[in-house]
N, C-alpha and C positions, 0 to 999 in steps of 0.2 A: 759183885755183890750178887750180881744180876747170875751167877751162876749160884748161889747159893737158892735164890726165888723161886729159881726153877727146880732145883729139886726139892723146895719145900713142897713146890706144886702136885711135882710129880709126888712125895710122901701125904698130902691131903686126899691124891686122890686113891689111892691106897685103902689108906688107917683112917681115916672121917668119912670119904662117901665111898668109899668100899667098893665104884665103878674100875676096878681094876685089880686084881689078884697078886700079883709081883711089878713094883714099878721101876725096879732095880734096870733089867730089859729097857726101860725107857729111859729110865738114866745114863746105860752104859750107850746108849744110839744117840744122846745129846751130847758128850762126851766124845766122841767120832765125832761129828758133826763139828766140834768147837776142836780137837785134834787135827781135822783136816784142815778147818781151813774159810769151811763153811761159814762159820758164825766165825764173825771179827769180835775179839774184845780192847774193848776201848777205855782207856782209863781216863780218868778224869783228871784235868785241869783247871788252875787257878782260874785261867780266861772266862774257860765255858762253867765251871761253879756262880762266877761274875753273871755270866750274861743272863744266867738257867734262872739264879736268883733275881735280877732286873725285871726279865721277861714276867716272872712269877706276881711279882708283885704290881706293874703295870696292868697285868688281865688278870689278879686274881683265881691264877690256878696254881694247885701243889708245882714247885718248885722239881719233882718228879719229874714232873710232865713237861712241867717248861726246858729241860734237857732234852730231850729229842727233839723239840724247835727247835734248840737253839743249835743242835748239832744237824739237822737237814739242812738250818739255815747258812751255819758254816761250810759246808758241801756245796750250796749251789744253787738248793731244792729251794725254789722260789713260789710252787703252788700254793694259794692258801690255806689251809680247812673249812670248813665249811663255819665252822662256828663263826669263823671270822669277820664270814661274810652276811651284808647287813642290806639287804632288797638287791641283788646281784653289785657290794659298790662294797669296796671295801671298808669297815669300821672304824671310826675316829682311835679308838684303841687301841685294834693292831699295826694300824703306820704306825703312831706312839713306840708300839710295841719293835717290833722292826728297826725302826732309827734307831733307837739305843742299842744293837745288837749290830749295826755293818760299821 
């Protein structure tokens, strides 16, 4: 789906915003990056969807965005985003969300 999101964004810039004349070169460049491996495509798996859903429910954020957070936690990236910090300390909710993902 992410490929279609990028294609849709390029289409929008060409056809609605009209800030580019021809979107095909942009799309071609993007697809070259995918083909070369510079952009890796990930297939969702059941556990990622489950963890994303739990995180989204606990943090009251969209599941789509929670998927990226769940992926970063799975890959070992432990830095907390700014929205999860409260006066220099982790908020109670962010600890709960992280614990459900580990």
